[in-house]
PDB file with one MODEL, atoms N, CA, C and O in Angstrom:
MODEL        1
ATOM      1  N   UNK A   1       0.024   0.115 -28.667  1.00  0.00           N
ATOM      2  CA  UNK A   1      -0.769   1.287 -28.651  1.00  0.00           C
ATOM      3  C   UNK A   1      -1.672   1.285 -27.495  1.00  0.00           C
ATOM      4  O   UNK A   1      -1.955   2.320 -26.893  1.00  0.00           O
ATOM      5  N   UNK A   2      -2.172   0.009 -27.151  1.00  0.00           N
ATOM      6  CA  UNK A   2      -3.209  -0.034 -26.089  1.00  0.00           C
ATOM      7  C   UNK A   2      -2.631   0.545 -24.795  1.00  0.00           C
ATOM      8  O   UNK A   2      -3.268   1.328 -24.091  1.00  0.00           O
ATOM      9  N   UNK A   3      -1.436   0.137 -24.527  1.00  0.00           N
ATOM     10  CA  UNK A   3      -0.798   0.701 -23.241  1.00  0.00           C
ATOM     11  C   UNK A   3      -0.767   2.151 -23.175  1.00  0.00           C
ATOM     12  O   UNK A   3      -0.973   2.713 -22.099  1.00  0.00           O
ATOM     13  N   UNK A   4      -0.524   2.807 -24.249  1.00  0.00           N
ATOM     14  CA  UNK A   4      -0.397   4.241 -24.244  1.00  0.00           C
ATOM     15  C   UNK A   4      -1.765   4.939 -24.095  1.00  0.00           C
ATOM     16  O   UNK A   4      -1.831   6.124 -23.767  1.00  0.00           O
ATOM     17  N   UNK A   5      -2.858   4.182 -24.341  1.00  0.00           N
ATOM     18  CA  UNK A   5      -4.144   4.757 -24.225  1.00  0.00           C
ATOM     19  C   UNK A   5      -4.740   4.541 -22.830  1.00  0.00           C
ATOM     20  O   UNK A   5      -5.735   5.166 -22.463  1.00  0.00           O
ATOM     21  N   UNK A   6      -4.125   3.664 -22.079  1.00  0.00           N
ATOM     22  CA  UNK A   6      -4.605   3.657 -20.616  1.00  0.00           C
ATOM     23  C   UNK A   6      -4.096   4.724 -19.859  1.00  0.00           C
ATOM     24  O   UNK A   6      -2.953   5.147 -20.030  1.00  0.00           O
ATOM     25  N   UNK A   7      -4.987   5.246 -18.920  1.00  0.00           N
ATOM     26  CA  UNK A   7      -4.611   6.321 -18.067  1.00  0.00           C
ATOM     27  C   UNK A   7      -3.740   5.863 -16.970  1.00  0.00           C
ATOM     28  O   UNK A   7      -4.033   4.874 -16.298  1.00  0.00           O
ATOM     29  N   UNK A   8      -2.620   6.599 -16.766  1.00  0.00           N
ATOM     30  CA  UNK A   8      -1.612   6.263 -15.813  1.00  0.00           C
ATOM     31  C   UNK A   8      -1.544   7.307 -14.726  1.00  0.00           C
ATOM     32  O   UNK A   8      -1.600   8.486 -15.075  1.00  0.00           O
ATOM     33  N   UNK A   9      -1.435   7.018 -13.506  1.00  0.00           N
ATOM     34  CA  UNK A   9      -1.227   7.971 -12.459  1.00  0.00           C
ATOM     35  C   UNK A   9       0.087   8.560 -12.461  1.00  0.00           C
ATOM     36  O   UNK A   9       1.061   7.908 -12.838  1.00  0.00           O
ATOM     37  N   UNK A  10       0.188   9.876 -12.022  1.00  0.00           N
ATOM     38  CA  UNK A  10       1.479  10.516 -12.068  1.00  0.00           C
ATOM     39  C   UNK A  10       2.530   9.831 -11.210  1.00  0.00           C
ATOM     40  O   UNK A  10       3.713   9.775 -11.549  1.00  0.00           O
ATOM     41  N   UNK A  11       2.013   9.270  -9.994  1.00  0.00           N
ATOM     42  CA  UNK A  11       2.976   8.681  -9.086  1.00  0.00           C
ATOM     43  C   UNK A  11       3.535   7.380  -9.720  1.00  0.00           C
ATOM     44  O   UNK A  11       4.738   7.135  -9.621  1.00  0.00           O
ATOM     45  N   UNK A  12       2.742   6.591 -10.329  1.00  0.00           N
ATOM     46  CA  UNK A  12       3.320   5.331 -11.078  1.00  0.00           C
ATOM     47  C   UNK A  12       4.111   5.700 -12.203  1.00  0.00           C
ATOM     48  O   UNK A  12       5.077   4.978 -12.451  1.00  0.00           O
ATOM     49  N   UNK A  13       3.880   6.718 -12.956  1.00  0.00           N
ATOM     50  CA  UNK A  13       4.687   7.095 -14.121  1.00  0.00           C
ATOM     51  C   UNK A  13       6.081   7.550 -13.702  1.00  0.00           C
ATOM     52  O   UNK A  13       6.962   7.422 -14.552  1.00  0.00           O
ATOM     53  N   UNK A  14       6.405   8.060 -12.525  1.00  0.00           N
ATOM     54  CA  UNK A  14       7.632   8.492 -12.045  1.00  0.00           C
ATOM     55  C   UNK A  14       8.635   7.359 -11.729  1.00  0.00           C
ATOM     56  O   UNK A  14       9.829   7.620 -11.581  1.00  0.00           O
ATOM     57  N   UNK A  15       8.193   6.210 -11.634  1.00  0.00           N
ATOM     58  CA  UNK A  15       8.882   5.018 -11.199  1.00  0.00           C
ATOM     59  C   UNK A  15       9.340   4.150 -12.371  1.00  0.00           C
ATOM     60  O   UNK A  15       8.549   3.928 -13.288  1.00  0.00           O
ATOM     61  N   UNK A  16      10.550   3.662 -12.384  1.00  0.00           N
ATOM     62  CA  UNK A  16      11.073   2.866 -13.548  1.00  0.00           C
ATOM     63  C   UNK A  16      10.285   1.550 -13.555  1.00  0.00           C
ATOM     64  O   UNK A  16       9.575   1.233 -12.600  1.00  0.00           O
ATOM     65  N   UNK A  17      10.417   0.832 -14.592  1.00  0.00           N
ATOM     66  CA  UNK A  17       9.654  -0.404 -14.720  1.00  0.00           C
ATOM     67  C   UNK A  17      10.293  -1.443 -13.802  1.00  0.00           C
ATOM     68  O   UNK A  17       9.521  -2.209 -13.226  1.00  0.00           O
ATOM     69  N   UNK A  18      11.577  -1.565 -13.597  1.00  0.00           N
ATOM     70  CA  UNK A  18      12.205  -2.530 -12.776  1.00  0.00           C
ATOM     71  C   UNK A  18      12.462  -1.868 -11.302  1.00  0.00           C
ATOM     72  O   UNK A  18      13.117  -0.830 -11.207  1.00  0.00           O
ATOM     73  N   UNK A  19      12.002  -2.414 -10.352  1.00  0.00           N
ATOM     74  CA  UNK A  19      12.122  -1.821  -8.977  1.00  0.00           C
ATOM     75  C   UNK A  19      12.933  -2.758  -8.109  1.00  0.00           C
ATOM     76  O   UNK A  19      12.793  -3.978  -8.186  1.00  0.00           O
ATOM     77  N   UNK A  20      13.811  -2.152  -7.253  1.00  0.00           N
ATOM     78  CA  UNK A  20      14.528  -2.950  -6.240  1.00  0.00           C
ATOM     79  C   UNK A  20      13.689  -2.798  -4.984  1.00  0.00           C
ATOM     80  O   UNK A  20      12.596  -2.232  -5.018  1.00  0.00           O
ATOM     81  N   UNK A  21      14.219  -3.317  -3.857  1.00  0.00           N
ATOM     82  CA  UNK A  21      13.489  -3.168  -2.638  1.00  0.00           C
ATOM     83  C   UNK A  21      13.098  -1.783  -2.178  1.00  0.00           C
ATOM     84  O   UNK A  21      11.961  -1.574  -1.755  1.00  0.00           O
ATOM     85  N   UNK A  22      14.009  -0.836  -2.249  1.00  0.00           N
ATOM     86  CA  UNK A  22      13.728   0.471  -1.834  1.00  0.00           C
ATOM     87  C   UNK A  22      12.792   1.212  -2.636  1.00  0.00           C
ATOM     88  O   UNK A  22      11.953   1.937  -2.102  1.00  0.00           O
ATOM     89  N   UNK A  23      12.885   1.067  -3.993  1.00  0.00           N
ATOM     90  CA  UNK A  23      11.842   1.642  -4.914  1.00  0.00           C
ATOM     91  C   UNK A  23      10.470   0.958  -4.658  1.00  0.00           C
ATOM     92  O   UNK A  23       9.440   1.631  -4.629  1.00  0.00           O
ATOM     93  N   UNK A  24      10.467  -0.270  -4.490  1.00  0.00           N
ATOM     94  CA  UNK A  24       9.145  -0.991  -4.193  1.00  0.00           C
ATOM     95  C   UNK A  24       8.556  -0.437  -2.886  1.00  0.00           C
ATOM     96  O   UNK A  24       7.350  -0.214  -2.778  1.00  0.00           O
ATOM     97  N   UNK A  25       9.407  -0.228  -1.932  1.00  0.00           N
ATOM     98  CA  UNK A  25       8.826   0.233  -0.630  1.00  0.00           C
ATOM     99  C   UNK A  25       8.303   1.745  -0.835  1.00  0.00           C
ATOM    100  O   UNK A  25       7.329   2.139  -0.193  1.00  0.00           O
ATOM    101  N   UNK A  26       8.895   2.480  -1.637  1.00  0.00           N
ATOM    102  CA  UNK A  26       8.387   3.853  -1.903  1.00  0.00           C
ATOM    103  C   UNK A  26       7.140   3.829  -2.657  1.00  0.00           C
ATOM    104  O   UNK A  26       6.200   4.582  -2.405  1.00  0.00           O
ATOM    105  N   UNK A  27       7.141   2.950  -3.593  1.00  0.00           N
ATOM    106  CA  UNK A  27       5.972   2.846  -4.459  1.00  0.00           C
ATOM    107  C   UNK A  27       4.773   2.339  -3.728  1.00  0.00           C
ATOM    108  O   UNK A  27       3.659   2.750  -4.052  1.00  0.00           O
ATOM    109  N   UNK A  28       4.934   1.418  -2.704  1.00  0.00           N
ATOM    110  CA  UNK A  28       3.857   0.854  -1.961  1.00  0.00           C
ATOM    111  C   UNK A  28       3.620   1.665  -0.604  1.00  0.00           C
ATOM    112  O   UNK A  28       2.684   1.433   0.162  1.00  0.00           O
ATOM    113  N   UNK A  29       4.590   2.644  -0.413  1.00  0.00           N
ATOM    114  CA  UNK A  29       4.496   3.470   0.784  1.00  0.00           C
ATOM    115  C   UNK A  29       4.587   2.675   2.162  1.00  0.00           C
ATOM    116  O   UNK A  29       3.876   2.957   3.127  1.00  0.00           O
ATOM    117  N   UNK A  30       5.485   1.704   2.158  1.00  0.00           N
ATOM    118  CA  UNK A  30       5.837   0.801   3.249  1.00  0.00           C
ATOM    119  C   UNK A  30       7.240   0.843   3.515  1.00  0.00           C
ATOM    120  O   UNK A  30       8.004   1.499   2.806  1.00  0.00           O
ATOM    121  N   UNK A  31       7.638   0.143   4.551  1.00  0.00           N
ATOM    122  CA  UNK A  31       9.092   0.020   4.870  1.00  0.00           C
ATOM    123  C   UNK A  31       9.810  -0.922   3.884  1.00  0.00           C
ATOM    124  O   UNK A  31       9.196  -1.704   3.158  1.00  0.00           O
ATOM    125  N   UNK A  32      11.226  -0.790   3.908  1.00  0.00           N
ATOM    126  CA  UNK A  32      11.920  -1.768   3.094  1.00  0.00           C
ATOM    127  C   UNK A  32      11.782  -3.223   3.781  1.00  0.00           C
ATOM    128  O   UNK A  32      11.727  -4.262   3.123  1.00  0.00           O
ATOM    129  N   UNK A  33      11.736  -3.166   5.113  1.00  0.00           N
ATOM    130  CA  UNK A  33      11.612  -4.472   5.885  1.00  0.00           C
ATOM    131  C   UNK A  33      10.329  -5.278   5.388  1.00  0.00           C
ATOM    132  O   UNK A  33      10.333  -6.484   5.139  1.00  0.00           O
ATOM    133  N   UNK A  34       9.246  -4.437   5.283  1.00  0.00           N
ATOM    134  CA  UNK A  34       7.978  -4.961   4.885  1.00  0.00           C
ATOM    135  C   UNK A  34       8.110  -5.624   3.475  1.00  0.00           C
ATOM    136  O   UNK A  34       7.639  -6.742   3.267  1.00  0.00           O
ATOM    137  N   UNK A  35       8.744  -4.929   2.544  1.00  0.00           N
ATOM    138  CA  UNK A  35       9.027  -5.515   1.213  1.00  0.00           C
ATOM    139  C   UNK A  35       9.903  -6.777   1.155  1.00  0.00           C
ATOM    140  O   UNK A  35       9.659  -7.718   0.400  1.00  0.00           O
ATOM    141  N   UNK A  36      10.922  -6.732   1.991  1.00  0.00           N
ATOM    142  CA  UNK A  36      11.758  -7.949   2.177  1.00  0.00           C
ATOM    143  C   UNK A  36      10.843  -9.153   2.657  1.00  0.00           C
ATOM    144  O   UNK A  36      10.928 -10.243   2.092  1.00  0.00           O
ATOM    145  N   UNK A  37      10.019  -8.951   3.645  1.00  0.00           N
ATOM    146  CA  UNK A  37       9.181  -9.963   4.193  1.00  0.00           C
ATOM    147  C   UNK A  37       8.313 -10.509   3.081  1.00  0.00           C
ATOM    148  O   UNK A  37       8.218 -11.720   2.882  1.00  0.00           O
ATOM    149  N   UNK A  38       7.676  -9.590   2.353  1.00  0.00           N
ATOM    150  CA  UNK A  38       6.698  -9.991   1.216  1.00  0.00           C
ATOM    151  C   UNK A  38       7.438 -10.728   0.209  1.00  0.00           C
ATOM    152  O   UNK A  38       6.904 -11.716  -0.295  1.00  0.00           O
ATOM    153  N   UNK A  39       8.610 -10.369  -0.147  1.00  0.00           N
ATOM    154  CA  UNK A  39       9.368 -11.140  -1.098  1.00  0.00           C
ATOM    155  C   UNK A  39       9.800 -12.482  -0.589  1.00  0.00           C
ATOM    156  O   UNK A  39       9.722 -13.461  -1.331  1.00  0.00           O
ATOM    157  N   UNK A  40      10.251 -12.579   0.631  1.00  0.00           N
ATOM    158  CA  UNK A  40      10.732 -13.816   1.157  1.00  0.00           C
ATOM    159  C   UNK A  40       9.702 -14.889   1.426  1.00  0.00           C
ATOM    160  O   UNK A  40       9.979 -16.084   1.320  1.00  0.00           O
ATOM    161  N   UNK A  41       8.503 -14.443   1.777  1.00  0.00           N
ATOM    162  CA  UNK A  41       7.404 -15.386   1.954  1.00  0.00           C
ATOM    163  C   UNK A  41       6.693 -15.705   0.747  1.00  0.00           C
ATOM    164  O   UNK A  41       5.840 -16.592   0.793  1.00  0.00           O
ATOM    165  N   UNK A  42       6.957 -15.032  -0.447  1.00  0.00           N
ATOM    166  CA  UNK A  42       6.379 -15.368  -1.676  1.00  0.00           C
ATOM    167  C   UNK A  42       5.049 -14.685  -2.055  1.00  0.00           C
ATOM    168  O   UNK A  42       4.379 -14.978  -3.045  1.00  0.00           O
ATOM    169  N   UNK A  43       4.737 -13.693  -1.099  1.00  0.00           N
ATOM    170  CA  UNK A  43       3.462 -12.900  -1.340  1.00  0.00           C
ATOM    171  C   UNK A  43       3.532 -12.000  -2.520  1.00  0.00           C
ATOM    172  O   UNK A  43       2.649 -11.969  -3.376  1.00  0.00           O
ATOM    173  N   UNK A  44       4.731 -11.183  -2.545  1.00  0.00           N
ATOM    174  CA  UNK A  44       4.971 -10.221  -3.563  1.00  0.00           C
ATOM    175  C   UNK A  44       5.819 -10.898  -4.610  1.00  0.00           C
ATOM    176  O   UNK A  44       6.839 -11.485  -4.248  1.00  0.00           O
ATOM    177  N   UNK A  45       5.452 -10.858  -5.965  1.00  0.00           N
ATOM    178  CA  UNK A  45       6.197 -11.480  -6.980  1.00  0.00           C
ATOM    179  C   UNK A  45       7.550 -10.760  -7.158  1.00  0.00           C
ATOM    180  O   UNK A  45       7.578  -9.542  -7.334  1.00  0.00           O
ATOM    181  N   UNK A  46       8.624 -11.474  -7.115  1.00  0.00           N
ATOM    182  CA  UNK A  46       9.941 -10.873  -7.254  1.00  0.00           C
ATOM    183  C   UNK A  46      11.047 -12.018  -7.509  1.00  0.00           C
ATOM    184  O   UNK A  46      10.807 -13.220  -7.389  1.00  0.00           O
ATOM    185  N   UNK A  47      12.240 -11.496  -7.863  1.00  0.00           N
ATOM    186  CA  UNK A  47      13.317 -12.501  -8.118  1.00  0.00           C
ATOM    187  C   UNK A  47      14.557 -11.903  -7.431  1.00  0.00           C
ATOM    188  O   UNK A  47      14.798 -10.696  -7.451  1.00  0.00           O
ATOM    189  N   UNK A  48      15.334 -12.828  -6.818  1.00  0.00           N
ATOM    190  CA  UNK A  48      16.572 -12.476  -6.248  1.00  0.00           C
ATOM    191  C   UNK A  48      17.579 -12.501  -7.289  1.00  0.00           C
ATOM    192  O   UNK A  48      17.713 -13.568  -7.886  1.00  0.00           O
ATOM    193  N   UNK A  49      18.350 -11.471  -7.632  1.00  0.00           N
ATOM    194  CA  UNK A  49      19.316 -11.359  -8.544  1.00  0.00           C
ATOM    195  C   UNK A  49      20.604 -11.009  -7.831  1.00  0.00           C
ATOM    196  O   UNK A  49      20.760  -9.860  -7.418  1.00  0.00           O
ATOM    197  N   UNK A  50      21.457 -11.856  -7.676  1.00  0.00           N
ATOM    198  CA  UNK A  50      22.696 -11.759  -6.931  1.00  0.00           C
ATOM    199  C   UNK A  50      22.250 -11.549  -5.535  1.00  0.00           C
ATOM    200  O   UNK A  50      21.625 -12.441  -4.961  1.00  0.00           O
ATOM    201  N   UNK A  51      22.563 -10.295  -4.879  1.00  0.00           N
ATOM    202  CA  UNK A  51      22.147 -10.070  -3.486  1.00  0.00           C
ATOM    203  C   UNK A  51      20.943  -9.173  -3.419  1.00  0.00           C
ATOM    204  O   UNK A  51      20.500  -8.801  -2.332  1.00  0.00           O
ATOM    205  N   UNK A  52      20.375  -8.799  -4.636  1.00  0.00           N
ATOM    206  CA  UNK A  52      19.209  -7.962  -4.651  1.00  0.00           C
ATOM    207  C   UNK A  52      17.945  -8.626  -4.969  1.00  0.00           C
ATOM    208  O   UNK A  52      17.922  -9.564  -5.767  1.00  0.00           O
ATOM    209  N   UNK A  53      16.825  -8.162  -4.349  1.00  0.00           N
ATOM    210  CA  UNK A  53      15.533  -8.533  -4.833  1.00  0.00           C
ATOM    211  C   UNK A  53      15.045  -7.536  -5.871  1.00  0.00           C
ATOM    212  O   UNK A  53      15.183  -6.334  -5.647  1.00  0.00           O
ATOM    213  N   UNK A  54      14.473  -7.973  -7.012  1.00  0.00           N
ATOM    214  CA  UNK A  54      13.946  -7.183  -7.950  1.00  0.00           C
ATOM    215  C   UNK A  54      12.515  -7.648  -8.399  1.00  0.00           C
ATOM    216  O   UNK A  54      12.167  -8.829  -8.365  1.00  0.00           O
ATOM    217  N   UNK A  55      11.736  -6.639  -8.813  1.00  0.00           N
ATOM    218  CA  UNK A  55      10.344  -6.897  -9.297  1.00  0.00           C
ATOM    219  C   UNK A  55      10.028  -5.838 -10.415  1.00  0.00           C
ATOM    220  O   UNK A  55      10.844  -4.967 -10.716  1.00  0.00           O
ATOM    221  N   UNK A  56       8.879  -5.953 -10.973  1.00  0.00           N
ATOM    222  CA  UNK A  56       8.509  -4.937 -11.885  1.00  0.00           C
ATOM    223  C   UNK A  56       7.351  -4.111 -11.339  1.00  0.00           C
ATOM    224  O   UNK A  56       6.598  -4.576 -10.483  1.00  0.00           O
ATOM    225  N   UNK A  57       7.216  -2.940 -11.813  1.00  0.00           N
ATOM    226  CA  UNK A  57       6.072  -2.141 -11.479  1.00  0.00           C
ATOM    227  C   UNK A  57       4.780  -2.742 -11.946  1.00  0.00           C
ATOM    228  O   UNK A  57       3.757  -2.589 -11.279  1.00  0.00           O
ATOM    229  N   UNK A  58       4.788  -3.438 -13.095  1.00  0.00           N
ATOM    230  CA  UNK A  58       3.626  -4.103 -13.600  1.00  0.00           C
ATOM    231  C   UNK A  58       3.135  -5.181 -12.642  1.00  0.00           C
ATOM    232  O   UNK A  58       1.950  -5.283 -12.324  1.00  0.00           O
ATOM    233  N   UNK A  59       4.104  -5.983 -12.199  1.00  0.00           N
ATOM    234  CA  UNK A  59       3.937  -7.026 -11.276  1.00  0.00           C
ATOM    235  C   UNK A  59       3.347  -6.624  -9.964  1.00  0.00           C
ATOM    236  O   UNK A  59       2.468  -7.290  -9.418  1.00  0.00           O
ATOM    237  N   UNK A  60       3.875  -5.452  -9.433  1.00  0.00           N
ATOM    238  CA  UNK A  60       3.344  -4.938  -8.235  1.00  0.00           C
ATOM    239  C   UNK A  60       1.959  -4.448  -8.288  1.00  0.00           C
ATOM    240  O   UNK A  60       1.124  -4.692  -7.417  1.00  0.00           O
ATOM    241  N   UNK A  61       1.733  -3.703  -9.411  1.00  0.00           N
ATOM    242  CA  UNK A  61       0.289  -3.278  -9.689  1.00  0.00           C
ATOM    243  C   UNK A  61      -0.712  -4.399  -9.907  1.00  0.00           C
ATOM    244  O   UNK A  61      -1.857  -4.297  -9.465  1.00  0.00           O
ATOM    245  N   UNK A  62      -0.300  -5.470 -10.585  1.00  0.00           N
ATOM    246  CA  UNK A  62      -1.138  -6.607 -10.696  1.00  0.00           C
ATOM    247  C   UNK A  62      -1.342  -7.272  -9.406  1.00  0.00           C
ATOM    248  O   UNK A  62      -2.483  -7.647  -9.132  1.00  0.00           O
ATOM    249  N   UNK A  63      -0.335  -7.477  -8.538  1.00  0.00           N
ATOM    250  CA  UNK A  63      -0.446  -7.987  -7.219  1.00  0.00           C
ATOM    251  C   UNK A  63      -1.474  -7.277  -6.343  1.00  0.00           C
ATOM    252  O   UNK A  63      -2.315  -7.868  -5.666  1.00  0.00           O
ATOM    253  N   UNK A  64      -1.313  -5.825  -6.425  1.00  0.00           N
ATOM    254  CA  UNK A  64      -2.251  -5.099  -5.754  1.00  0.00           C
ATOM    255  C   UNK A  64      -3.712  -5.227  -6.132  1.00  0.00           C
ATOM    256  O   UNK A  64      -4.649  -5.303  -5.337  1.00  0.00           O
ATOM    257  N   UNK A  65      -3.780  -5.239  -7.458  1.00  0.00           N
ATOM    258  CA  UNK A  65      -5.224  -5.525  -8.039  1.00  0.00           C
ATOM    259  C   UNK A  65      -5.857  -6.835  -7.484  1.00  0.00           C
ATOM    260  O   UNK A  65      -6.982  -6.871  -6.985  1.00  0.00           O
ATOM    261  N   UNK A  66      -5.045  -7.890  -7.615  1.00  0.00           N
ATOM    262  CA  UNK A  66      -5.490  -9.084  -7.252  1.00  0.00           C
ATOM    263  C   UNK A  66      -5.726  -9.226  -5.764  1.00  0.00           C
ATOM    264  O   UNK A  66      -6.599 -10.006  -5.382  1.00  0.00           O
ATOM    265  N   UNK A  67      -5.007  -8.525  -4.891  1.00  0.00           N
ATOM    266  CA  UNK A  67      -5.142  -8.624  -3.504  1.00  0.00           C
ATOM    267  C   UNK A  67      -6.301  -7.818  -3.055  1.00  0.00           C
ATOM    268  O   UNK A  67      -6.759  -8.037  -1.933  1.00  0.00           O
ATOM    269  N   UNK A  68      -6.837  -6.883  -3.834  1.00  0.00           N
ATOM    270  CA  UNK A  68      -7.954  -6.002  -3.322  1.00  0.00           C
ATOM    271  C   UNK A  68      -9.268  -6.494  -4.078  1.00  0.00           C
ATOM    272  O   UNK A  68     -10.346  -5.956  -3.824  1.00  0.00           O
ATOM    273  N   UNK A  69      -9.173  -7.445  -4.940  1.00  0.00           N
ATOM    274  CA  UNK A  69     -10.402  -7.853  -5.671  1.00  0.00           C
ATOM    275  C   UNK A  69     -11.297  -8.672  -4.820  1.00  0.00           C
ATOM    276  O   UNK A  69     -10.790  -9.657  -4.283  1.00  0.00           O
ATOM    277  N   UNK A  70     -12.556  -8.416  -4.613  1.00  0.00           N
ATOM    278  CA  UNK A  70     -13.276  -9.245  -3.749  1.00  0.00           C
ATOM    279  C   UNK A  70     -13.531 -10.598  -4.202  1.00  0.00           C
ATOM    280  O   UNK A  70     -13.807 -10.759  -5.391  1.00  0.00           O
ATOM    281  N   UNK A  71     -13.474 -11.653  -3.372  1.00  0.00           N
ATOM    282  CA  UNK A  71     -13.443 -13.022  -3.682  1.00  0.00           C
ATOM    283  C   UNK A  71     -14.918 -13.391  -3.939  1.00  0.00           C
ATOM    284  O   UNK A  71     -15.827 -12.766  -3.393  1.00  0.00           O
ATOM    285  N   UNK A  72     -15.128 -14.378  -4.748  1.00  0.00           N
ATOM    286  CA  UNK A  72     -16.412 -14.869  -5.018  1.00  0.00           C
ATOM    287  C   UNK A  72     -16.949 -15.718  -3.865  1.00  0.00           C
ATOM    288  O   UNK A  72     -16.140 -16.256  -3.109  1.00  0.00           O
ATOM    289  N   UNK A  73     -18.252 -15.871  -3.687  1.00  0.00           N
ATOM    290  CA  UNK A  73     -18.817 -16.725  -2.587  1.00  0.00           C
ATOM    291  C   UNK A  73     -18.236 -18.055  -2.561  1.00  0.00           C
ATOM    292  O   UNK A  73     -17.938 -18.540  -1.470  1.00  0.00           O
ATOM    293  N   UNK A  74     -18.040 -18.706  -3.645  1.00  0.00           N
ATOM    294  CA  UNK A  74     -17.484 -20.035  -3.646  1.00  0.00           C
ATOM    295  C   UNK A  74     -16.043 -20.039  -3.140  1.00  0.00           C
ATOM    296  O   UNK A  74     -15.627 -20.987  -2.472  1.00  0.00           O
ATOM    297  N   UNK A  75     -15.361 -19.107  -3.416  1.00  0.00           N
ATOM    298  CA  UNK A  75     -13.976 -19.011  -2.942  1.00  0.00           C
ATOM    299  C   UNK A  75     -13.934 -18.694  -1.437  1.00  0.00           C
ATOM    300  O   UNK A  75     -13.036 -19.173  -0.745  1.00  0.00           O
ATOM    301  N   UNK A  76     -14.834 -17.939  -0.942  1.00  0.00           N
ATOM    302  CA  UNK A  76     -14.960 -17.613   0.530  1.00  0.00           C
ATOM    303  C   UNK A  76     -15.341 -18.879   1.369  1.00  0.00           C
ATOM    304  O   UNK A  76     -14.883 -19.133   2.483  1.00  0.00           O
ATOM    305  N   UNK A  77     -16.185 -19.586   0.721  1.00  0.00           N
ATOM    306  CA  UNK A  77     -16.760 -20.891   1.346  1.00  0.00           C
ATOM    307  C   UNK A  77     -15.633 -21.952   1.529  1.00  0.00           C
ATOM    308  O   UNK A  77     -15.612 -22.686   2.517  1.00  0.00           O
ATOM    309  N   UNK A  78     -14.700 -22.006   0.546  1.00  0.00           N
ATOM    310  CA  UNK A  78     -13.660 -23.028   0.518  1.00  0.00           C
ATOM    311  C   UNK A  78     -12.686 -23.023   1.643  1.00  0.00           C
ATOM    312  O   UNK A  78     -11.783 -23.859   1.681  1.00  0.00           O
TER     313      UNK A  78
ENDMDL
END
């Protein structure tokens, strides 16, 4: 029930939970080549299933949140 009470953007709501490269690119508003690069270098969480890279909308949103969160002073000094 907690998930239903969270506000969701209309843009996020129109995407399925499991995303392939092209849906991920649309979701992030970047090119498919950028998404392939992010998957291959391990920056964006995903799995290769057969010949396709897959991720979840939840994983992408969490990745975005973590990548935009300011680092603490101790983390910046390291």
